[in-house]
C-alpha positions in Angstrom: 50.3 8.5 26.3 48.6 8.0 29.7 45.5 9.6 28.3 45.3 6.9 25.7 45.9 9.4 22.8 49.4 8.4 21.8 49.9 5.7 19.1 51.9 3.1 21.1 51.7 -0.6 21.3 49.7 -2.3 24.1 52.9 -3.8 25.7 54.5 -0.3 25.8 51.4 1.3 27.3 51.2 -1.4 29.9 54.8 -0.9 31.0 54.3 2.9 31.2 51.1 2.5 33.3 52.8 0.1 35.6 55.7 2.5 36.2 53.3 5.4 36.7 51.4 3.4 39.3 54.6 2.6 41.2 55.7 6.3 41.2 52.3 7.4 42.4 51.6 9.4 39.3 48.3 11.4 39.2 47.0 12.9 36.1 47.0 16.8 36.1 43.4 17.5 35.4 43.9 21.3 35.3 46.7 21.0 32.7 44.6 18.7 30.6 41.6 21.0 31.0 43.6 24.0 29.9 44.6 22.2 26.7 40.9 21.6 26.0 40.1 25.1 27.4 37.9 23.5 30.0 39.0 23.6 33.6 36.1 21.6 35.1 36.0 24.3 37.8 33.1 26.6 38.6 33.3 29.7 40.8 30.6 30.6 43.2 30.5 34.2 44.6 28.0 35.0 47.4 27.8 37.9 49.9 27.9 35.8 53.1 28.6 32.1 53.1 28.0 32.0 56.9 24.3 32.8 56.2 22.4 29.5 56.3 20.5 30.7 53.2 23.6 30.8 51.1 25.0 27.7 52.7 22.0 25.8 51.4 22.2 27.5 48.0 25.9 26.5 47.6 25.0 22.9 48.7 22.4 22.7 45.9 25.0 24.0 43.4 27.6 21.6 44.5 25.4 18.6 44.4 24.2 19.3 40.9 27.6 20.2 39.5 29.5 17.4 41.1 27.2 15.0 39.4 28.3 16.6 36.1 32.0 16.3 37.0 32.7 19.9 38.2 34.3 21.2 41.3 33.6 24.5 43.1 35.7 27.5 44.0 33.8 29.4 46.7 34.3 33.1 47.3 32.7 35.4 49.9 32.2 39.0 48.7 30.8 40.4 51.9 28.3 42.2 49.7 31.1 44.6 48.6 31.5 45.5 45.0 35.3 45.8 45.3 35.7 42.2 46.6 33.3 40.9 44.1 35.2 42.6 41.3 38.5 41.2 42.6 37.2 37.7 42.8 35.7 37.8 39.3 39.0 39.0 37.9 40.9 36.2 39.6 38.4 33.6 38.5 38.7 34.9 34.9 42.5 34.8 35.1 42.3 31.1 36.2 40.1 30.3 33.1 37.3 28.8 35.1 34.5 27.4 33.0 31.8 29.6 34.6 30.7 31.5 37.7 27.4 31.5 39.7 27.1 34.9 41.3 24.9 36.6 43.8 25.6 40.2 42.7 26.6 42.8 45.4 24.9 45.6 43.4 22.9 46.0 40.2 25.9 47.9 38.8 26.8 46.3 35.5 30.2 47.9 34.8 32.5 45.4 36.6 30.2 42.5 35.8 30.4 43.3 32.1 34.2 43.3 32.4 34.2 39.8 33.8 32.0 38.5 31.0 34.1 40.2 28.4 37.1 38.3 29.8 35.4 35.1 28.9 33.5 34.1 32.0 30.1 32.5 31.7 28.0 34.0 34.5 24.7 32.9 36.0 23.1 35.2 38.6 21.3 34.0 41.7 19.1 35.6 44.4 19.5 39.1 43.0 18.9 40.7 39.6 20.9 43.3 37.7 19.7 45.8 35.2 20.1 43.5 32.2 18.4 40.7 30.4 21.5 39.1 29.1 22.2 36.8 32.0 20.5 33.6 33.2 19.0 34.5 36.5 17.4 32.5 39.3 15.5 34.2 42.1 12.8 33.4 44.7 9.4 35.0 44.9 10.4 37.8 47.2 7.5 40.1 46.6 4.8 37.5 47.0 6.3 36.0 50.2 6.9 39.5 51.8 3.3 40.4 51.1 2.0 37.2 52.7 4.2 37.7 55.8 3.3 41.3 56.2 -0.4 40.5 55.8 -0.2 38.2 58.7 1.0 41.1 60.9 -1.6 43.5 59.6 -4.4 41.1 60.5 -3.5 41.8 64.2 -2.5 45.4 64.0 -2.3 48.4 61.6 0.9 49.7 63.0 3.6 47.6 61.4 7.3 48.4 60.8 9.7 47.2 58.2 13.5 46.7 58.6 14.8 46.1 55.1 18.1 45.6 53.3 19.8 48.1 51.0 17.5 49.3 48.2 20.3 49.0 45.7 19.6 45.2 45.8 16.6 43.7 44.0 15.8 41.5 47.0 15.3 44.5 49.3 13.3 46.3 46.6 11.0 43.3 46.1 10.5 42.6 49.8 9.7 46.3 50.5 7.3 46.2 47.5 5.6 43.2 49.1 5.3 45.0 52.4 3.6 47.9 50.6 1.3 45.6 48.7 0.0 44.1 51.9 -0.7 47.6 53.3 -2.6 48.5 50.1 -4.7 45.3 50.2 -5.5 46.0 53.8 -6.4 49.7 53.2 -3.6 50.9 55.5 -1.2 53.7 54.9 2.3 52.7 56.2 3.9 55.1 58.6 7.2 56.3 57.1 8.7 56.6 60.6 8.4 52.8 60.9 10.4 52.0 57.8 14.2 51.5 58.0 16.7 50.7 55.2 19.8 49.0 56.5 22.6 46.8 55.2 21.4 43.2 55.8 23.7 43.0 58.8 23.0 42.1 62.4 24.2 45.5 63.6 21.9 47.2 61.1 18.9 45.2 62.4 19.9 46.0 66.0 20.2 49.8 65.5 16.9 49.9 63.5 15.0 48.0 66.2 16.5 50.2 68.9 15.2 53.3 67.1 11.7 51.7 66.8 11.6 50.9 70.5 12.5 54.5 71.4 9.4 55.8 69.7 6.6 57.1 71.9 4.4 54.4 70.2 6.5 51.5 69.1 5.1 49.2 66.4 2.9 46.2 67.2 4.8 44.1 64.7 8.0 44.2 62.6 8.6 42.6 59.2 12.4 42.0 58.9 13.9 41.5 55.5 16.4 38.7 56.3 17.5 36.4 59.1 20.8 38.1 59.9 19.1 41.4 60.6 16.6 39.5 62.7 19.4 38.4 65.0 20.1 42.1 65.7 16.4 42.7 66.2 16.2 40.0 68.9 19.3 41.4 70.6 17.7 44.8 70.8 14.5 43.2 72.3 16.5 41.3 74.8 17.9 44.6 76.2 14.5 46.2 76.5 11.8 45.6 79.1 8.3 45.9 77.5 4.9 45.0 78.7 4.1 43.7 75.2 6.9 43.2 72.8 6.1 43.6 69.0 5.6 40.5 67.0 8.5 39.7 64.7 8.3 38.2 61.2 11.5 37.3 59.4 11.8 36.6 55.7 14.4 33.9 56.2 14.6 31.3 58.9 17.5 30.3 61.1 17.8 26.8 62.7 17.6 28.1 66.2 14.5 30.3 65.9 12.5 27.6 67.7 14.6 28.1 70.9 14.4 31.9 70.8 13.0 33.6 73.9 11.1 35.9 71.6 8.9 34.1 69.1 9.8 34.6 65.4 7.5 33.8 62.5 9.3 33.1 59.3 8.9 32.2 55.7 11.2 29.6 54.2 13.0 30.0 50.9 13.6 27.2 48.5 17.4 27.8 48.8 18.6 24.3 48.0 16.5 24.2 44.8 17.6 27.7 43.9 21.2 26.4 43.9 20.4 23.3 41.8 18.4 25.4 39.3 21.3 27.8 38.9 23.7 24.9 38.3 21.4 23.5 35.7 21.2 26.8 33.9 25.0 27.1 33.9 25.4 23.6 32.4 22.9 24.5 29.7 24.7 27.7 28.9 28.1 26.0 28.7 26.6 23.4 26.4 24.9 26.0 24.2 26.2 29.6 24.6 23.7 30.8 22.0 20.5 29.6 23.8 17.9 32.2 25.0 18.5 33.6 28.5 16.3 32.3 31.2 14.8 34.3 34.1 13.5 31.7 36.6 11.5 32.8 39.7 10.8 29.9 42.1 8.6 29.5 45.1 8.1 27.0 47.9 4.9 25.6 46.4 6.7 24.4 43.2 
């Protein structure tokens, strides 16, 4: 009756609405949504919500979806497939309308289970080995090539501290690092290449190993901002006549105040989030539409 669907007289409806107002009644949107099989809730699962990159992504998602009448349920997977799987199962059980996911790994098994349960999924930041998902990424390879080329212009001895190669972001950024070497006619030194886990501690340990070499690198391309924190910590503990130049794929707000200068690229993180939200809304409106693979850059 309060939804305006029941066949009652105007006088009766007015009395019911007055009583509801006096009692402080609030419409149960979730229950109403379940009757329509639409919860108006969207899940967002990211590896690290404390990372400013993902903070901006989530803000872009929220701004776009809120305008369309949706609310977010935010989950932090820590980049672990077990936590990601658990959250996807919980979100499916709650019958959310959809999920925007930064996948922990390219492994499709658990992701396919979530989709089979009825979840509509849009991927962000990282790809998986499938073309049946709407996906939004940034131009990792191009940006990594440009950043590395800047280091190679000053020295041929450049190191790379990257993320886990199971993720498409780490793969693409490492490929960009190699592209820059190929363009410059330089063979990268395998002793200067480290694969770690996108963590501060991983960056710290890799940088410590580089500094212990008889000939440390003149520059280091670091695959993300969190690892760069570890790199800076290692540098702060080491006395050097000339510290290597540091280039980070992602910025952090306090880079400008760092004792050791850091050159960074800047990702269109907010726009990535808005684009992912748009794709999810389009998918919910038309489940049969062709899947989109959107790769965005700062220049767009």
